C-alpha positions in Angstrom: 87.7 91.8 97.6 87.2 95.2 95.9 89.4 95.6 92.8 89.5 98.9 91.1 91.7 100.9 89.3 92.4 104.4 87.9 94.3 104.5 84.5 96.9 106.8 84.0 96.2 109.2 80.7 99.9 109.0 80.2 101.7 105.8 79.2 98.1 104.1 80.5 99.6 102.9 83.8 96.9 100.7 85.8 96.7 102.6 89.3 95.4 99.9 91.7 93.0 100.6 94.4 92.4 97.4 96.6 90.2 97.0 99.9 88.5 94.2 101.4 85.1 95.5 101.0 83.4 99.0 99.9 83.7 101.4 102.8 86.6 99.9 104.3 90.5 100.8 104.4 92.4 100.6 100.9 95.8 100.6 99.6 96.3 102.6 96.3 99.2 101.1 93.5 101.5 102.9 91.7 99.3 106.8 91.3 101.1 107.2 87.8 101.0 110.3 85.4 98.0 112.7 84.9 97.8 117.1 84.3 98.5 117.9 86.8 98.6 114.7 88.7 96.2 111.6 89.4 94.8 112.8 92.7 91.3 113.8 91.4 90.9 110.5 89.5 91.7 108.5 92.5 89.6 110.6 94.5 87.0 109.8 93.0 87.0 106.0 92.7 87.8 106.6 96.7 84.4 108.4 97.0 82.2 106.0 95.1 83.4 103.3 97.1 83.2 104.8 100.5 87.2 103.8 100.8 89.7 104.7 104.0 93.2 105.1 101.9 96.0 104.1 104.4 99.4 103.1 101.9 100.9 103.4 98.4 102.8 100.5 97.4 105.4 101.4 94.7 106.4 98.7 92.7 109.5 100.8 91.3 110.7 103.7 90.5 109.7 104.9 87.1 107.9 108.1 86.7 104.6 106.9 85.1 104.3 104.4 88.6 104.8 107.2 90.9 104.6 110.3 89.3 101.5 111.9 91.5 102.6 109.9 94.9 103.4 113.4 96.6 100.5 114.9 95.8 98.4 112.3 96.9 99.9 111.5 100.3 99.5 115.1 100.7 96.0 115.2 100.0 95.4 112.3 101.8 98.0 111.4 104.6 99.6 107.6 104.4 102.3 105.6 104.3 104.9 104.5 100.8 105.9 101.4 100.6 109.3 101.1 98.1 112.2 99.0 97.6 115.7 100.1 99.1 117.4 100.1 95.4 114.0 102.3 93.8 113.6 104.5 96.9 116.3 107.2 95.0 114.2 107.3 92.2 111.4 109.2 94.1 113.3 112.4 93.9 115.6 111.7 90.8 113.3 110.0 88.6 115.8 110.6 85.4 118.0 108.4 86.9 115.9 105.0 85.1 114.8 106.9 82.0 116.4 107.2 78.3 117.7 111.3 77.9 115.8 113.2 76.1 112.9 110.8 76.3 108.9 111.4 76.2 109.1 111.1 80.1 111.6 113.5 80.4 109.9 115.9 78.0 106.5 115.3 80.5 108.8 116.3 83.0 110.1 119.4 81.9 106.5 120.7 80.2 104.9 120.0 83.7 107.7 121.5 85.2 107.5 118.9 88.0 109.6 118.9 91.4 110.4 115.8 92.8 110.7 115.1 96.6 110.1 112.0 98.9 106.6 111.5 100.1 106.5 112.4 104.2 106.4 108.9 105.5 108.6 106.2 103.6 108.5 102.9 104.3 111.5 100.6 102.9 110.7 96.9 101.7 112.3 93.9 102.5 112.8 90.9 100.3 110.0 88.2 101.3 108.3 90.4 103.8 104.9 89.9 105.0 103.1 92.5 106.6 99.2 93.4 106.9 97.8 96.8 105.4 93.8 97.6 105.9 93.1 93.7 106.4 94.9 92.4 103.6 98.2 90.4 104.0 101.2 92.0 102.1 103.7 89.7 100.6 106.7 91.6 99.0 108.9 89.8 96.4 111.9 91.4 94.6 112.1 91.3 91.1 114.3 93.2 89.4 114.8 93.5 85.9 112.7 96.0 84.8 114.2 98.3 87.2 117.3 97.1 89.6 114.6 97.8 92.6 111.3 96.3 91.0 109.0 94.2 93.4 106.2 91.7 92.6 103.1 92.1 95.8 100.9 89.2 96.9 97.8 90.2 98.5 95.9 87.4 100.7 98.0 84.8 98.2 94.7 85.5 95.9 96.4 88.6 93.9 99.7 89.3 92.1 100.5 93.2 91.8 102.6 92.4 89.2 103.9 96.0 88.0 106.3 96.0 85.2 107.4 92.5 85.4 104.9 91.1 83.9 101.8 91.7 81.5 99.0 89.4 80.1 101.3 87.8 76.9 104.7 89.9 77.5 107.3 91.5 80.2 108.5 95.0 81.0 111.4 96.3 79.2 115.2 95.8 80.5 116.8 98.1 77.6 116.8 101.9 80.5 119.3 102.7 83.3 119.1 100.0 86.3 117.4 97.6 84.0 118.8 93.9 83.0 117.9 91.3 80.8 120.0 88.5 83.3 118.4 89.9 86.0 114.7 89.8 84.4 115.5 86.0 83.3 116.2 84.9 86.9 113.6 86.8 88.3 111.3 85.0 85.9 112.2 82.0 86.8 112.9 81.9 90.4 110.1 84.5 91.4 107.1 84.5 88.8 107.3 80.8 87.6 107.7 79.5 91.1 104.1 81.4 92.2 101.3 79.4 92.2 99.1 78.9 89.1 95.9 80.5 90.9 97.1 83.7 91.5 95.2 86.3 89.9 97.8 88.9 87.8 97.4 93.0 88.6 99.8 94.1 86.0 101.4 97.7 85.6 99.7 98.1 82.0 96.9 96.5 80.3 94.2 93.7 81.7 94.1 91.3 84.0 95.3 87.9 83.8 96.4 84.6 85.5 99.8 82.8 86.3 98.6 79.6 84.7 97.6 81.5 81.7 100.9 83.4 81.3 102.8 79.7 82.4 101.2 78.3 79.3 101.1 81.2 76.6 103.7 83.9 77.6 106.4 83.8 75.2 108.7 85.1 77.5 107.8 82.7 79.9 109.4 80.0 78.0 112.7 77.5 78.1 113.8 79.2 74.7 114.0 82.6 76.1 114.6 82.1 79.7 117.7 80.2 78.9 119.5 82.7 76.8 122.8 84.0 78.2 124.5 87.1 77.7 121.5 88.9 75.9 
């Protein structure tokens, strides 16, 4: 399997690019924030590997994970997959951001006007579908946002978005986030995954479920058993 990434200059968000091999169809995950967007950087990677992108997967609707989806799918027509609960953030990203925060300042500075891509597909929980010759499984994982999703790829990779990082997890204090939902997601939808899955997170380097099960403090009982915090 070919796995590459573009690291966005803002928030260092990973935009993952996956294909069965060079010269094949590909999927793009979480095209984030660049100025004016990430299209040029993604296109350079696509050309390098002689790929044909056919779909975009959005793990959640935060601006740093979907800022470039419209210009990208305008340049390269393809479907965009997102959860029903986060779909509204494609047109209203401020609904999940702190008022006056860095992301809001970037919107003002860039003069961005948000709209949906032309071909949006709403995901279903625990659904499986094939894209670019890859078997994709969608698992709803609320907590970071209400509509956060993680994706399995060929039962080998886990695209974890901002649900799980190497040694950490995503914040839960922004609008639509929930600490209790995150703990439930970690208990019931992350810790139940096979140890052998390689994890491709939304920020930072790769890890594995086995490593995080042992070393990640947020996957331990003293965090997961907290109530009401």
